[in-house]
N, C-alpha and C positions, 0 to 999 in steps of 0.2 A: 504493499499501500504506499502511497505517495503522502497520504494524508496522514494526520496522527489520530491513534484509536483512543477515543475519549469516552466515558461512561457520564450518565446524566441522569436527572429526575427532576420532573416538573411538579411544583405546588402550586396549590391556591385553586380557584375557581373562577373569578370574573377578573381579577387582576393578578395574572400568573407569572411567576419567575421559573426561571430553570437554573438549576444547579448543576454544576460539571465538575467531575472528579477528573485530576490530572495526576496521571503517574509522573515521576521524575522526568525532566526534559521534555514533558508534552506541553502543547500550546493551546490556545483556542484564540481566535481574532473575532472581534467583536464592532459593531458601530458605536461610535461615540455619542455617550449619553445613554448608554444601556447598562452599564456595570451598576451593581447593587452592592455585593461585599465579597470579601475574598478572606481565605487563610493568610497567617502570616509565612513568608518562604515563597510567595507567588511575585515575580518579577513583571512590572507593567510598563510596557514600552509603546510608544507610537511611530507608527511607519507609513511609509509610502503606500497606497493602496491597499492590495489584501494579503499581501506576503506571499503569494504564490510563485511571485518572480523575482525574488530575493536574491537568487544567486545568477542572475542573469546579468549584472551590471546596473549601469545607470539609467542606461535606455529601457531597461525591462521595468524598473522601478516607475519610470516616468509615464512609460505606458499603460502600465496598471492603473496608476493613479488618474491617467487621462481618461480611463474608460469612467472611472467613477465620476468625474465632472460631466460627462454627458446625461447621466440619471438624475444631477443635481445634487448627489452626495458629496460629502467632505471628501477633501485630497488623501486624508488621512484615515486610519484606523490603529483600533489599539489591540495590540498582543498581549496575552495573560501566559507566563512560563513559568511552569512548576520549577525554580531553581534549588529546591531541596531534595531531601533524602527521602521522604514518605510521600504519601499520597496527599495531595490539598485541594481544595474546593474552592471555585468561584462561581458566583451567580450573577445573573442577568436578567432585568426585570422588563416585562412588556408596556409600552410606553402609555396603552390607554386600554379600556377594559376589552378583553377579549380573550383569545386562545393562543399559545404558543405551539405551533405544529413543528414535530422532529421530522426531519427530511433524511433518511438512508440514502444518499445518493447511488450506491451499490443495487439498490432495488429499482432505480430508474435508468440503467445503463449509463451513469456518470453525467446526467445532466436536468437539471430541474428549472424551468421558467417563472420566474414570479414578479410581481408588482416591485416597482423600484424602491416602495418605501416599507415593503415587508421582511425584508432582512434584518435579522436579529444578530445573530453570531454563528459560527461554524467553527470546525476543527482546522488548526492550520494546516494550510496545504490546499483546502478548496478555494478555487478560484471564482471571484466574484466579478464577472463581467456584465456586457452590454448586449441586447438581444432587440438586433434592428428588425424593423419592419421590412419585409420584402413587396409589400404591397401598397399602391399608393393611396388606395382609399383608406386603410388603416394609419398612414402616416399624416394623412390630411385631417382625418376626423377622429382618429382615436383618443384624442383626450388623455385620461389617465393610463388608458392601454397602450399609447404610442409607444413608449419607450419602457420596455422589461429589463430586468435584469435576469442574466443565467448563472445559475450556480453549477459547477462543474467540478468532477475529481470522484474521489472515492472514500470519502467520510461522513461524517454526519454535519447538518446543517439546520438551522432553527430559524422559523420565520413566524410572523406574528398576525393574526386574524384579529378582525375587530368584529366586537358583538358573538354571535352564533357561529360555528363552523359548519360547514356540509362538504362532505366528501362525495364526489359522483365519479361513477365509474362508467366512460361511454363505451358502449358496443362499436364495433366497425360502421362507420357511416351514420352513426346515430348523432343528433344534432341537439345542442341546448344555446339558451339563448339567454345572456346575461347582461346585467348594468356593466358597463367596463370598469367603474369603480368597485363593484364588489369582487372581481377576480381577485384571488390570492396568489394562485399558481397553478401550473399544469404541468403535464411529461410532455418530453418533446415531440411526441408522435401526433398530438393535437395538433388539428388544422384551426388557425386563429383567424377571424376576419371581423371587419366592420360593416353593421348592415343597417340602412336608413330604416327607420321605422315606419315612416311613410303614413298618409294621412295628414288632410290640412287639421282637422281638429287635434289629433294626436300630436301634431308640430307644435300648433298654436297654445293650446290649453292642457296637454298632457301632463306637464309640468316633470316628466322623466327624462328630457334631452332628446335630441333629434337623432341619436343612433344607439344601437346596442350591440355586444359582442356575440358573434355567434362561434360556438366551440365546437368541431365535428371530430368524432372518436377514430380509432380507439384511444385510449389513455384515462388518466385519472385527472380530475377537475377540483381544486380546492375554492369554495367559494364563502365570501365573508357577510353577513348582514349589515354591518356597521362600518363602512369603509371611512377613513380618517377624513376625507373631504366632507363627505355628508355630515359627520359630527363637527366639524369645524364651521360648517356653513350654519347649523343650528345655533352653535355659540353664538356666531356672528350676529345671525338674526335675532337674538334675544338681546344683544348687548347693550341698545339703548335702554331697557327696563331694568338693567342689572347694577349699574353703576350710579345712578342718581335719579332724578326727575325726568321722566320721557315727555314728549308733547304731549299736551292734553292731561296732564296728570293732575294739574291744580286746576281743571275746570270740571264743571258737572259731568260733560260727556266722557271726560277721562275718569273721573270715579265711578260712573256707572260700568265702563268698559273693564275697569280692574275688578269690579263685582263680579261680573259675567265670567271672567278669568280665573275666578277664585281666589281674588288677592283682596283683602278688605282693606288695604291702606288707601287712604284719601290724600 
């Protein structure tokens, strides 16, 4: 194996974290901001890219970091190395309510494709790259599903799904239609494209966007019920009412509206 072999355990229900056990000289790489806690004896270091091209010189490191720039992620990742003699543990937390999904890349022929913000951490040696669209329609209208990340190697990787997770196994030729933001990831044999919803009323009044993703089997698809973009949109929508007096709050109509909304403040 080119990737480090790691053991793990996932804790929690809604706000999960994954605890990874490292043997001496084993390491795990993680996105910035996901670290939770670790045992004494683990060395933390910041590296360019994902650490999979560290033996290929400066150009290899720059190429690895450049791929991450295209997905909007940081140029740097953090590696946690067990520099002690015994087993040590390090934990990483999910960024918002949902589920942590363990992905054994050996079960998917060494490759798994996921949303650009789904990746949490992986055994050192797993490559975190970019999966470009080969179809014009997906490139122009894909939105959240335009630039995907690909995880390659023979180790364990962990991705995060918001809300409730659904795992779907598609038979050859079977098609499933999904909101682009609700896709967590899928196996490399899945044919992924963007399709126009159609219909004037659907387009103008549907409120679900103009396009959805079509996924054709065979393969496995992971779907989330609460993509981060949807969560952020609802928070921003409620922002005027959260930090102070909103428009109409001091008026009679504003007070009636608050009562109707279940808010008894005047």
